[in-house]
N, C-alpha and C positions, 0 to 999 in steps of 0.2 A: 504491500500501498505507501502510495508518495501524499508526503504531510501536503494535508494546503494551502496554497500561497508556493507550491514549489512544482516541479515539472523534470521528467529526464530527458537529459541531452545525451551526446555521444563521448562528453565528458564528464559524465555521473552527474548527481540530482542537483539540481540551482534554485531559488528563487524564482517564481511567475516572473517577475522584472526585471531581471537579470536577462543581456543577451550572450547569445555565443559568436562570436565573431572571427574570422581569419586573420590573421594579423597582416597580409598582403593588403585586406582591404580594406586600412586606414594609416596606410602610412610604407612610408619606401624605404630599399637597402642598399648598401655599400656593404665594401671592407674596405680597410684599414689597411697603411701604407706601410710594406718593410722595411723597417729601421736598420739600417747595418750597427754592427758595435759601434765600429770607424764614429757613426756619425752621433753616436748617444754623446752627450755632454755633461760636466759636472752639476749645471745651470741652461737656464734657458726655458723652456715651452718645455711642460709635463708633458709625458707621453705616458699612451697604456699599450701593456701588451697584455697578450689574452694568457702567461701564468699568472698575470696581480690576480686576474678575477677568477681562477678558481683556487688560487693556492694562500692569496693573501685576507680576500673579504670572506671568506668561512659567510657567516650569517649574514653577512650583509649583504643589504640590495643596492648600496647606492656608493660610488667612487668617495670612498675618506681621504685616500692619499694618492700618491705617485711615486713610480719608484723608477723612473728615466727619464733625462730631459732631451727635446734637440734644440740643437740655432736655429738662429731665425731663417740663416739658407736654406737649413734644412725643411724646416715650416712650410715654405714657398709651395712645396710643389707637396704636402702633409696631405691629411685626410683629418679634418677640423671637426671637433666635437662641438654640437649646440648643445645649449641648455635641456632637455627632455628627449635627449638620444637614451636609445638601449644598445650596449653593448654584451654583444654577445663572443664567448671563446671561440674561436673556431675549430683550435683544436684543444688535445684532451687527451690523457694516458688511457682513463678510463670511461668507460659510458656515465660515471658518474658525474666526470669532469666536462666530458663534452657541452657546449649548447650552456653553460652554469652566465646567469647574464646580471649584470646590475647598471643603473639609472644613473647617466649622467645627471647631476643638480645644481655644477656649478655654475658661475658667471668666469670662471679661471676661461683664459686662452687655452685648450689640451687639441690632443693629437690622439687618433689610435693609428696602431705600430700593425706588424704585421698579421696573422693570422687573427683577425677579429673580424666580426661582424657587426656593423653598428644598421639599428630600425630608429627609422626617425619618423615618429608618430606628425601624421597633417594635424597643420592646426586647425583650432576650435574645433577637435574632432570629442570630445568631451575623454578623452583621457590620459588621467593621471601617472604619471612613470614609474616612482617607487612605487606604487598600484600593480604598473602592470608587469614590473621587474621581479617582486615576490611572486606573483600569481606563476607567472615565466619556470620559478625556483620550487613548486610546490605541491605536493599531491600528482595526481594523473598528467594534469597539463606537461609536468618536467619528466615524467616515466615515457609520455609520447615522445616530448621532446626528445629526451636521449635514445629512444629507439630512431631515431631520425639518423642518428651519426651512422658513419660508413669507416672503415678499417680493419687494419688486424691487432699489429704494436701501440701501434700509435691512429685516434678518431679524430674524425674532421666532418665538418658538420655546412652547410654554404643555404645561403639565402634562399636559393631553390628551394630546402627541403624546410627553410621556414615560413616562407610565403604562405602555405594551407594550414599552420598550425593553427590549431582552434582552441579562442579561450575565454573565458566567462568576465563578463563585461559590467558591474553594476553601475547605478546612476551614478555619475561625476561627482556628486557631494559626499556618495557611499564612497566612492574609494578611498578620498581626503581621507573621511572619519578614519576609516579602515590605514591608512598610511599612517595620521597620527600617533594612533595606538601603537603599531608595531615600532614606529621611530622613537617613542617614548621607552623602548624599551633595549632600542639599538646605541641610545643617550647611554643607556643605562650599562649595557656593558661595554663601550667605550671607554666611560669613566672605570672600570672596573681593569680594565686593559692599561689603562695609564699608570692603576692604584699597585695593579701588582708589574710593571715594570718601572716604575720609582724604587719600588721597594728592591728589589731585584738589584738596581742601582747601589743602593743602601748596603747592601749588604755585599756587593761587589767590592764599595769604599771601605767599609769595615775591615773585608778581608785583608784587603793593603794595606790598613792599618798595625791588624793585630799580630799578623805572620809576613815571615821573607818570602815564603811563596815560594822558596828554593830550593834544588835538590843536591850533591851529589853523591858522585863514588867513592871521594876517595877525603877521608875525613881532614889532610891537612887544608885542604880547597878548602872546604867548610870556616876552617878556623881563623881566615882569610879575610870572611866576610864581615863586611865591619856592623855589627850587631848586637846587641846585648841580651839576645838571645842566646841559648843554650844548643848545642848543636848535640845531635843525637840519632844513635843507629836505630831503624826501625824495630829491628828486632831485641831495642830497649822499650819500648811499648807497652810489652805483654809477650803472651805467646802467640808465635804464628803455627798455624793448620792449613795446608793443604787441601782441598774438596777431594772427595773422589765417588767413583760413580759405583753403585750396587750392580752387581750382573744383573742383567738387561734381560741375559737369560732363563732368570727364578721370575716367575709373574706372581711369588708370593710379594713379591716387592715393589710392587708398584698398585697390585692389587685394589686399595684406598688410595685415600687423600687423605691420612693421618700429620707429616709431614710436610711441608715446604722444602722443594729442591731445587734450590735459587743457581739458576746458569745467567752468563752478563746480560740477555735481552732482559732480566728483572729490575736491572739494577740501572740506576742512572734519570731517575723519573722523580721517585720520591724517594726521602728518605729512608725510611725506613717499610718497607716492599709489607703490603698485607696480603700478596697473591705471588702465585707464581705459573709459572707457563706448566711444569712439569709437579709432580708430586710422588712422596715417598709413604708404605705403610708401616706399621709400628717396627715389623720386621726387617724390611729397609731400612731405617733407622738404624736399629741397631747393627749392623753390618757396613753402616757408613760413618766418614766424621762427623761425630755429634757437636753442633754449636751450641753454647747456651744465647741467653738472651746478652744484648746491649754487646755484641760481637762484632766490629767493624772489617765488612767485604770488600775487598778488592780486586778487578776483574785484572789478569796479570797476563792475558796468553792472548793474542787477537790483535784485533786492528782497533778495539774500543777500550786499551789499558787503560785503567785510571780512576772507571767507574768504581763508586763507591754505595756503600750501603749499612745501615744496621740495624742488627735482626730485633725484633719486637716480641719474638717468644722462641725456642728451642727448633731448626733446623738444619738441615744438612746444603752441601753446595756443592758442584760439582768439578774436578781436577782444573778447569781455568782460574777458579776464584783462590786466591791465598787471601787471610782471614786473620786479625788481629784481636786477641783477647784479651781487652786491655789490662795490663796491676793496675794493685787501687791507685796507685798514685797518676793515672788520667782515664778520664769519665772517657765510655764510647762517642757523645756528644764531641771533644775536643779531640779524640784522633782523627773521626771522622771530615771535619774543616780542616784540620792540619793537612789530612790525608787529598781533598780538595783539591788544596792551592798547590798540592804541586805533584798533579797528575800529568801535565804535558810531561815532566821528567820523566816518569816512570816509561811515556812510551818511550822516550829516546833510549832510555838504560836496555830497553829490552831487544835494542839491536836491530839493523835493516837490514830484514829475512823474510822469506815470504810471510811466515806465521811468527812475528813477533812472539816473545815468550823471555817471563822475569820470574823464573821460577825462586823457593823458597829461601834458596842460599843466599839469591842474590836480592832476593825483596828486603831482606833485612839487611844487608850493609849500606840501602841507601840510608844517605845522611841527611837530616833535614833539620830544623830549628824548632824548642819548645821555651815557653816560658816558664823561669825558676819555681817561680812560687805556686804551689798548688794552688792558693784562692784564685790566684791571678785567672791561671787558668779554667777554673770553674766558675770566672764569672764570665770570661767570652765566650765559652761553650752557652751559658745561659744569653747572653746578648742573639747571638745569631742564631740560637735555637729556637728566640720570639721571632724575631725577624720570618723566619722560613713556617713559621706557625700560622705567620701575619699572611705569605706566600699562597699558602695553602688554603686559607681560609677562604680570600679572595677568589683562589681561581676555583675553588668550589663554590662558589658565588655564581663566579663566571658561565658556568657548568650550567647552573640551576637556572639561571636568564636564559642559554639558549634551548635550553628547555622547555622554556616559559612562551619562547618566542616561537620555537616547534610547532609546540600545540595549539599557540593561535594563532601560526596561518593555516592549521589545518583545518581550523574554525573558520576561522572571517571569509578568508580566503575563496574558501566555497558556499558561503551565504548559510552552514551548521550554523550559524551564530551572526544573529545583525546587530547595527548600530544602527541606534537612532540618530535621526539627521531629520 
């Protein structure tokens, strides 16, 4: 049964007062102009490239910044954007990337780079560009659009494909009301992004202030460093263990998810990972190299050497990870930040081989610098932990806002929930 006031269309059920229109019926298409690397300048006229759209804008449906600039001379033969244009990524690595679009709502003089398809709505046609870009990235319309893409390893979409793409169009006033609601969430996301970046910069500054952030393989070289901090071998921070992998031939070791079995892919995102790609059973844990809570894990094999994390419960790691179980003189938090500051040196010490490796012995020989006072180490770890908590909370807020916007888009852009006009 179709609800009163609604009708069934090719793109789903929509309010009766809404229209279904083909894009080509109310606007024109043109292609961006390819910009070579030599034509990109440090300043000048902003230029949008296809990767900017599906990599940088994520949930945003309007242009918020630019990643490249072109000179006045290059701009003469460019494809200038006008306020109200819809910019499509004409190339993408996945079906989801292809056709992702944003609205150009600014007054800046800007240009469309290569592999962009630009749609310019006709004047006085009753279309709000921000609404249209949101609609094109949502629900059934987005699915139909992505299916238009052609290609194997790289997908392409062309204006000829988009001409007949059908979209729902509410009355203009309703479009604008919906845009205001979604823009409010976008503003909150942007403010949260700003807070996250500012807090990350604060952490970076504090790390530079608190630590030397250098490491050596020769103690004599470390002693020449002009600092009041004390040079120390990593092995002096606590007990170092190298992970092991329980035999994969024994099903009993992997029959349940009793303990996290951490590998390099599980480190680098969160300070203390709560989940892992692989798990082992209690039987597997008994034969593994067991780690207690508050141990500091460091990737020491492969291209991601230096990624670090703290165990928040007993677990095990594979052999690509060396773990420091800190002595009473050093907290796990302090060791975590200490190692984070020297990660680039760990990769350099691993050697220039196809598979770089820093074994347990060599890892323990690395020399870095620590604060002399136990209380000072405690206070530094406390401050940096508070900053990390702030970053984590802001990122959680951002995720919630993204989910809120996704839900609102599904409801408002399909007419399931109407706005008062």
